[in-house]
C-alpha positions in Angstrom: 51.3 194.1 44.1 49.3 196.2 46.2 46.2 194.9 45.7 47.3 191.5 45.9 48.3 192.0 49.9 45.3 194.1 50.6 43.2 191.0 49.6 45.3 188.8 51.5 44.6 191.1 54.5 40.8 191.4 53.7 40.7 187.6 53.5 42.5 187.2 56.4 40.1 189.3 58.4 36.6 187.9 57.0 37.9 184.6 58.2 38.8 185.7 61.8 35.8 187.7 62.0 34.0 184.3 61.0 35.1 182.4 63.3 34.1 185.2 65.9 31.3 185.1 64.8 31.1 181.3 64.8 32.0 181.5 68.6 29.8 183.9 69.6 26.5 183.0 67.9 27.0 179.8 70.0 27.7 177.5 67.3 30.6 175.7 69.5 29.6 173.1 71.7 30.5 173.9 75.5 28.7 170.8 77.2 30.7 168.6 78.8 29.5 165.0 78.1 30.3 165.5 73.9 33.3 163.6 72.9 35.8 166.7 71.5 36.8 166.5 67.6 40.5 165.4 66.9 41.4 168.8 66.1 40.1 170.4 69.1 41.9 167.8 71.3 45.3 168.7 69.0 44.5 172.7 69.4 44.3 172.1 73.1 47.2 170.2 73.6 49.3 172.2 71.4 48.1 175.4 73.1 48.4 173.6 76.8 52.3 172.5 75.8 53.3 175.9 74.3 51.8 177.6 77.4 53.8 175.3 79.6 57.3 175.7 77.5 56.6 179.2 77.6 55.8 179.8 81.6 56.7 177.0 83.4 60.6 177.3 85.0 63.3 174.9 84.2 64.2 174.0 88.1 65.5 170.6 89.1 63.3 169.0 91.8 64.9 169.9 95.3 63.4 166.5 96.7 65.3 163.5 96.5 63.9 160.4 95.1 64.3 158.5 98.2 61.9 155.5 99.1 60.4 157.6 101.8 59.5 160.5 99.5 58.3 158.6 96.5 55.9 156.7 99.2 55.0 160.2 100.7 54.1 160.9 96.9 52.3 157.9 96.7 50.5 159.0 99.7 49.7 162.2 98.1 48.4 161.3 94.6 45.7 158.7 96.5 44.7 161.6 98.8 44.6 164.3 95.9 44.6 162.7 92.7 43.4 159.6 92.6 39.6 160.5 92.3 40.2 162.4 88.9 43.1 160.8 87.9 42.9 156.9 88.6 44.0 155.1 91.8 46.9 152.9 92.3 44.9 149.7 91.3 45.2 150.8 87.9 41.5 151.0 87.1 40.1 153.9 85.0 38.8 157.3 87.1 34.9 157.2 86.8 35.2 161.3 87.1 37.4 161.1 84.2 35.3 161.2 81.6 32.7 163.6 83.5 35.5 166.6 82.8 35.9 168.4 79.7 38.4 167.8 78.3 38.8 164.3 80.0 40.9 164.0 82.7 44.2 162.1 82.0 44.6 158.6 83.7 48.1 159.3 85.0 48.7 155.6 86.5 47.2 153.8 83.6 49.1 156.0 80.8 52.2 157.8 82.9 53.6 160.8 81.6 57.2 161.2 80.3 57.2 165.2 80.7 59.9 166.5 82.6 59.9 167.6 86.0 59.5 170.9 86.0 56.3 170.6 83.5 54.8 168.0 86.0 55.2 170.4 88.5 54.0 173.6 87.2 51.0 171.7 85.7 50.5 170.4 89.3 51.4 174.0 91.3 49.6 176.2 89.1 46.6 173.8 87.8 45.3 173.9 84.1 42.9 176.6 83.2 39.6 175.6 82.0 39.8 171.8 82.6 39.1 171.8 86.1 42.7 170.8 87.4 42.9 173.0 90.3 45.8 174.8 91.4 47.9 172.8 94.0 49.9 175.4 95.4 47.1 176.8 97.2 46.5 173.7 99.3 49.6 171.4 99.4 52.8 172.3 100.6 55.9 173.2 98.0 58.0 170.0 99.7 54.2 168.0 99.2 54.4 169.3 95.4 57.6 168.1 94.7 57.3 164.8 96.3 54.4 164.4 93.9 56.1 165.8 90.9 58.3 163.2 91.6 56.4 160.2 92.5 54.4 160.8 89.1 57.6 161.2 87.1 59.1 158.1 88.3 55.5 155.8 87.9 57.3 153.0 86.2 60.5 153.2 87.2 60.0 153.1 91.3 62.8 151.3 93.6 61.8 148.0 94.8 61.1 149.1 98.3 58.6 151.5 96.5 56.8 149.0 94.1 56.5 146.6 97.7 54.6 149.4 99.2 52.1 150.1 95.7 51.6 146.2 96.1 50.8 146.2 99.6 48.3 149.3 99.5 46.6 148.5 96.0 46.8 144.8 95.6 48.3 145.0 92.5 51.9 145.6 91.3 53.5 148.5 90.2 53.7 149.5 86.4 56.8 148.9 84.9 58.9 150.4 82.1 57.1 150.6 78.6 54.2 148.3 80.3 51.4 151.6 79.6 51.4 154.1 76.9 51.1 157.7 77.2 48.2 159.5 76.5 44.3 159.2 77.1 42.5 156.5 76.5 40.0 156.5 73.6 36.7 155.3 75.3 
């Protein structure tokens, strides 16, 4: 039995060493213009979600979702986020696929994460993705307004939908009109 356990430990050690050698010898592609593999996407998304679950404080949005605050959230999004995450006109960002991993298109594929999760990602950024820590550029109040908007993209009140239509020329998405995720193009 002792030899069996020792064999398992040695086998695991060899696997880890082979994985490290594979990485350190440069076999992993690091170019940003290559499409990530499905397993890479799964591992990265799982790691991101697990990190958020562990580190993000579960706090409630202190900014009420009034029309004024949601419209402010739209303005903040348009000025700071639309270039990478897509505009209100529902056209995908041309920069989205220039990043590695590709940037989620938040209007085409609205998030269904809790507000504390969205806020944490905006506030602290996402390492190795190009997503900056907006706490260095936006106030806490503005980050919460943006969070409120992003968590309600498909559930906006009529006054905010009217503002969206006036500024973008297209109707705001309605609940269920889009599916979450990154498009496969």
